[in-house]
C-alpha positions as CSV (number, residue, x, y, z in Angstrom):
1,X,-9.8,-18.5,-10.1
2,X,-8.7,-17.3,-6.3
3,X,-5.7,-18.6,-6.6
4,X,-5.0,-17.1,-10.0
5,X,-5.3,-13.8,-8.7
6,X,-3.2,-14.0,-5.6
7,X,-0.1,-15.8,-7.7
8,X,-0.7,-11.9,-9.8
9,X,-0.4,-10.2,-7.1
10,X,2.5,-12.3,-5.8
11,X,4.5,-12.3,-9.4
12,X,4.2,-8.2,-8.5
13,X,5.7,-8.5,-5.1
14,X,8.3,-10.7,-6.6
15,X,8.5,-9.6,-10.2
16,X,9.3,-6.7,-12.5
17,X,9.9,-3.8,-10.1
18,X,12.8,-3.7,-7.2
19,X,12.1,-3.6,-3.8
20,X,12.6,-1.0,-1.5
21,X,15.9,-1.4,1.0
22,X,14.1,-0.5,4.5
23,X,16.6,1.4,6.7
24,X,18.6,-0.3,9.6
25,X,16.6,0.0,13.0
26,X,19.3,1.5,14.4
27,X,19.8,4.5,11.2
28,X,17.1,7.3,11.4
29,X,13.9,6.0,10.5
30,X,10.0,6.6,10.5
31,X,7.8,3.5,11.0
32,X,4.7,2.9,9.0
33,X,2.2,0.3,10.9
34,X,-0.1,-0.7,8.1
35,X,-3.5,-1.8,8.5
36,X,-5.8,-4.2,6.7
37,X,-8.3,-2.0,5.6
38,X,-12.5,-2.5,5.2
39,X,-12.7,-4.9,1.7
40,X,-16.2,-4.4,1.3
41,X,-15.6,-5.3,-2.7
42,X,-13.4,-8.4,-2.4
43,X,-14.2,-11.7,-1.0
44,X,-10.0,-12.3,0.9
45,X,-7.8,-11.0,-2.0
46,X,-4.5,-9.0,-1.3
47,X,-3.4,-5.8,0.0
48,X,0.2,-4.7,-0.9
49,X,2.2,-0.9,-0.9
50,X,4.8,0.1,-3.2
51,X,7.0,3.3,-2.5
52,X,8.8,5.5,-5.4
53,X,10.4,8.8,-5.8
54,X,8.4,10.3,-7.7
55,X,4.8,10.9,-8.6
56,X,5.4,8.5,-11.8
57,X,6.5,5.7,-10.0
58,X,9.4,5.7,-12.3
59,X,12.1,2.5,-10.8
60,X,15.1,4.2,-9.2
61,X,17.4,3.4,-6.7
62,X,15.7,2.4,-3.2
63,X,11.9,2.1,-4.6
64,X,9.7,-0.3,-5.5
65,X,7.9,-2.7,-3.5
66,X,7.5,-2.5,0.3
67,X,5.7,-5.2,0.9
68,X,2.4,-7.5,1.4
69,X,-0.3,-6.5,4.2
70,X,-0.7,-10.2,6.2
71,X,-4.3,-10.2,8.0
72,X,-3.8,-13.0,10.4
73,X,-0.1,-12.4,11.3
74,X,0.2,-7.8,12.0
75,X,4.1,-8.2,13.1
76,X,4.4,-8.6,8.8
77,X,3.1,-5.2,8.7
78,X,5.2,-2.9,9.9
79,X,7.5,-1.5,7.4
80,X,10.7,1.1,8.0
81,X,11.1,4.0,5.9
82,X,13.8,6.6,5.2
83,X,12.8,10.1,6.9
84,X,13.0,13.5,5.7
85,X,12.5,13.1,2.0
86,X,9.0,13.3,0.4
87,X,7.8,9.5,-0.7
88,X,5.2,8.4,-2.8
89,X,3.1,5.4,-1.3
90,X,1.3,3.4,-3.6
91,X,-1.3,1.1,-2.1
92,X,-3.2,-1.8,-4.2
93,X,-6.1,-3.8,-3.2
94,X,-7.3,-6.6,-4.9
95,X,-9.3,-9.2,-5.0
96,X,-12.6,-11.9,-6.1
97,X,-16.0,-10.6,-5.6
98,X,-19.0,-12.9,-6.1
99,X,-22.1,-11.5,-7.8
100,X,-25.5,-11.2,-6.2
101,X,-26.8,-13.9,-8.4
102,X,-23.9,-16.1,-7.4
103,X,-23.4,-17.2,-10.6
104,X,-20.0,-15.3,-11.7
105,X,-17.1,-13.9,-10.2
106,X,-15.8,-10.5,-11.2
107,X,-11.9,-9.3,-10.3
108,X,-12.0,-6.2,-8.6
109,X,-9.0,-3.7,-7.9
110,X,-8.1,-0.3,-6.7
111,X,-5.4,1.8,-6.2
112,X,-4.4,4.7,-4.2
113,X,-1.5,7.2,-3.9
114,X,-0.4,9.3,-1.6
115,X,2.8,11.5,-1.1
116,X,4.7,12.9,2.0
117,X,7.3,13.6,4.3
118,X,8.1,11.3,7.1
119,X,9.3,12.5,10.1
120,X,12.2,10.6,12.2
121,X,11.1,8.6,14.9
122,X,7.3,8.9,14.4
123,X,5.3,6.1,13.8
124,X,2.4,6.6,11.2
125,X,-0.6,4.2,10.6
126,X,-1.8,3.5,7.3
127,X,-5.1,1.7,6.1
128,X,-6.0,0.9,2.7
129,X,-9.6,0.5,2.7
130,X,-12.1,-0.8,-0.4
131,X,-15.7,-0.2,0.4
132,X,-18.7,-0.6,-2.1
133,X,-18.1,2.1,-4.0
134,X,-13.9,3.7,-4.9
135,X,-10.9,2.8,-2.5
136,X,-9.6,5.3,0.0
137,X,-6.1,5.6,1.8
138,X,-6.0,7.0,5.4
139,X,-2.7,7.9,6.7
140,X,-2.1,9.0,10.5
141,X,0.8,9.7,13.0
142,X,-0.2,7.6,15.6
143,X,1.1,10.9,18.3
144,X,-1.6,12.9,17.3
145,X,-4.2,10.8,14.9
146,X,-4.0,13.5,12.7
147,X,-2.7,13.3,9.0
148,X,1.0,14.4,8.4
149,X,0.7,18.4,7.5
150,X,2.8,17.2,4.5
151,X,0.5,14.7,3.1
152,X,-0.5,15.0,-0.6
153,X,-3.2,12.9,-2.4
154,X,-1.8,12.6,-5.8
155,X,-3.5,11.1,-8.6
156,X,-3.4,7.7,-10.5
157,X,-1.6,7.9,-13.3
158,X,-1.4,5.2,-16.0
159,X,2.9,5.2,-15.5
160,X,1.7,4.3,-11.8
161,X,-1.1,2.0,-12.7
162,X,-0.8,-2.0,-12.0
């Protein structure tokens, strides 16, 4: 069952949506340093990010899959994004949770969406967590330790659901 869930998540990363084309390291950019968040809902699991140009997750040029987060290889969790325009970040955590009786497995997923205007040269840390109830997405400027002033927590609409 775990393999099936991971294959579905891999399909999302490789399949129907496009991939966000990260700017060159030589071009102006902001950096997202993604961290694996607490994942109390799920055993193992998957965490990934998507970037869109609007709150309705419409396919457009340079939008779609940003990447999957690795628990073991944090070097893979660094993403470059275009600065000075609002981006909509979608975060998904998904996995399998064994029921307390030990008999059945339950699939659990949670989604959060935030938008902000990244500043060139700034590194932001992003963490998606799935505690026992709900889920949270935290985004902070590593220089200040504070969220960007332009940060908006967006509602999850059916167009953006997975």
